[in-house]
VOFISE-370597 format. One record per residue (C-alpha): x, y, z. Coordinates in Angstrom, 1 decimal, padded with zeros to 4 digits. Example, Ala and Ser with C-alpha at 12.3 -4.5 7.8 and 13.67 -1.06 7.14 Angstrom:
% residues 2
@east: 012.3&north: -004.5&up: 007.8 $
@east: 013.7&north: -001.1&up: 007.1 $
% end
This chain:
% residues 70
@east: 035.0&north: 002.1&up: -013.3 $
@east: 033.3&north: 001.7&up: -009.9 $
@east: 034.0&north: 004.1&up: -007.1 $
@east: 036.2&north: 002.8&up: -004.3 $
@east: 034.4&north: 002.8&up: -001.0 $
@east: 036.4&north: 003.5&up: 002.2 $
@east: 035.8&north: 004.3&up: 005.8 $
@east: 038.5&north: 005.6&up: 008.1 $
@east: 037.8&north: 003.6&up: 011.2 $
@east: 040.5&north: 005.2&up: 013.3 $
@east: 043.0&north: 008.1&up: 012.6 $
@east: 046.3&north: 007.2&up: 014.2 $
@east: 048.5&north: 010.1&up: 013.1 $
@east: 050.3&north: 012.3&up: 010.6 $
@east: 053.7&north: 011.2&up: 009.5 $
@east: 054.5&north: 014.3&up: 007.3 $
@east: 052.9&north: 017.1&up: 005.3 $
@east: 054.1&north: 018.6&up: 002.0 $
@east: 053.9&north: 022.2&up: 000.7 $
@east: 050.6&north: 021.5&up: -001.1 $
@east: 049.0&north: 020.5&up: 002.1 $
@east: 048.8&north: 016.7&up: 001.5 $
@east: 049.5&north: 014.7&up: 004.6 $
@east: 051.0&north: 011.2&up: 004.8 $
@east: 048.9&north: 009.5&up: 007.4 $
@east: 048.7&north: 006.2&up: 009.2 $
@east: 045.1&north: 005.2&up: 009.8 $
@east: 043.0&north: 002.1&up: 010.1 $
@east: 040.8&north: 001.9&up: 007.0 $
@east: 038.1&north: -000.4&up: 005.7 $
@east: 038.2&north: -000.6&up: 001.9 $
@east: 035.1&north: -001.7&up: 000.0 $
@east: 033.4&north: -002.8&up: 003.2 $
@east: 036.2&north: -005.4&up: 003.9 $
@east: 037.9&north: -005.9&up: 007.3 $
@east: 039.9&north: -002.8&up: 008.3 $
@east: 043.6&north: -002.7&up: 007.9 $
@east: 046.5&north: -000.4&up: 008.8 $
@east: 046.9&north: 002.1&up: 006.0 $
@east: 049.7&north: 004.5&up: 005.1 $
@east: 049.2&north: 006.9&up: 002.3 $
@east: 049.0&north: 010.6&up: 001.3 $
@east: 045.6&north: 012.4&up: 001.7 $
@east: 044.6&north: 015.7&up: 000.1 $
@east: 043.7&north: 018.6&up: 002.5 $
@east: 040.0&north: 018.0&up: 002.0 $
@east: 040.3&north: 014.3&up: 002.7 $
@east: 038.5&north: 013.4&up: -000.5 $
@east: 041.5&north: 012.4&up: -002.6 $
@east: 044.3&north: 010.0&up: -001.8 $
@east: 047.5&north: 008.6&up: -003.3 $
@east: 048.4&north: 005.0&up: -003.7 $
@east: 049.4&north: 003.6&up: -000.4 $
@east: 050.3&north: 000.5&up: 001.6 $
@east: 047.9&north: -001.6&up: 003.7 $
@east: 049.0&north: -004.0&up: 006.4 $
@east: 047.1&north: -006.6&up: 008.3 $
@east: 047.3&north: -006.7&up: 012.1 $
@east: 049.8&north: -009.5&up: 011.9 $
@east: 052.0&north: -007.6&up: 009.3 $
@east: 051.9&north: -004.5&up: 011.5 $
@east: 053.1&north: -006.6&up: 014.5 $
@east: 056.0&north: -008.0&up: 012.5 $
@east: 056.9&north: -004.5&up: 011.2 $
@east: 056.9&north: -003.1&up: 014.8 $
@east: 059.1&north: -006.1&up: 016.0 $
@east: 061.5&north: -005.5&up: 013.1 $
@east: 061.7&north: -001.7&up: 013.9 $
@east: 062.3&north: -002.4&up: 017.6 $
@east: 065.3&north: -004.7&up: 017.0 $
% end
């Protein structure tokens, strides 16, 4: 199994933190050298491990923000 490459292009913020130190973050991340997307997932304290998460394109994020503001 090949290793997943990622680059956190921009850290936006921490949504929550659990007792083990993992943080649910929203960031802009490029996965496998593809265009960066908004990304929400839990990250280990060392930043090397992550949970499954959700990625959103710019357009999807705009729709989500519009929905949240109505």
